[in-house]
N, C-alpha and C positions, 0 to 999 in steps of 0.2 A: 503493500499500500504505500502511495505518495501522499506526504501530507503538507500542506501549506499553512506554514504558521505565520500569524501577522500582529505587529503590536498595535493596539488602538488606545485611545484615551477615552472615558465615558464618565458621566457623573452618576453618583449613587445617593441614594438620600434615607436617612431613618430618621423617626420622629422623636421628640422630647416634649413632655407636657409642659403647658404654658407656666406652670406654678415653678418648674425649676430654672427659669429664666436666669435670674438674679445669680443663682449657684453657678450656672454655665459662663456668665460675664464673668464671675470671679475667679473661676477656673482659667478662663482665657486670660483674664489680667495676671494671674501669678503664674502662667505659662505662656510668657508670649511666643515663644517658638514650637508650640503645639503642632502636632500632626493630625491628620483624620482618625488615626489609631490612637491616639491620645485621646481624643472625644469619644471615640467608641467604646475606650475602657472606662472612662470617666461614666459615661452612661450606666455602664454595669455596676459600679460602685454606687452610682445612684439608685439602683435597683432595677433598673430597665434592663431586658433582653432584647438589644436594638437588633432589630433586623432590617439590612440595607437591601433596598431595591434599585436597580437601574433605572434610571431616567430615559425613558424610550424616547428615540431620535437625538440622543446626545452624544452617540458615538462617531468619533471622526479617527481617520488613519493618522499615523505619525509617518514624518517624512525623515530619512536616517539623519539628515542634518538638525534636525529637532530633538534627536536623540543622541548627541555626543557623537556623530558619525557611525553608530552601531546600526546593525542591521534592524530592520522593521518587517520585514518579508522574508522569511527560509522555506526553502523546498528541501523536504526531508523523506528520504525512503530507507526504512530497516534501521532507522535511528543513526544513518549517516547524512550528513549535508549534501546536498547537490548544488544548492546556489543561493544566494543571499544577497540584497539589494545594497550592502554596506559598500562606501565608496572606498574602504580600506580594507575591502575583501579581496581576495586571492581569484575571486570568480570574476572574470571580466564580462562586459557588458554583451558583447558579440555571443554568450552564451557557449563559449568553449569552456568547460567547466574545469577546475583544478582538481587533477588526482584520479579523475574518472574516467579517463580516456576517450571522452566526448567530445 
């Protein structure tokens, strides 16, 4: 089987009751470098079991230049890479694949 893996960005959402707004803002103030996982963990501490949902229509593909010149599309067969779109890759854009004899 040949697999095509792609990197995307998307938005996810989970809810917090209005009554926790002040506590949320206090957490944010005390942790100015918080991540989304920090917010998720904070919600657990507050007694929530946050369930994230993807926001429909918010998915976008990522260009290698937006990803530190790392691949954002990879073609793989039997766990072996056949091609990727990284500008640093040994896979030329004329589709002569490195190490595969193709």
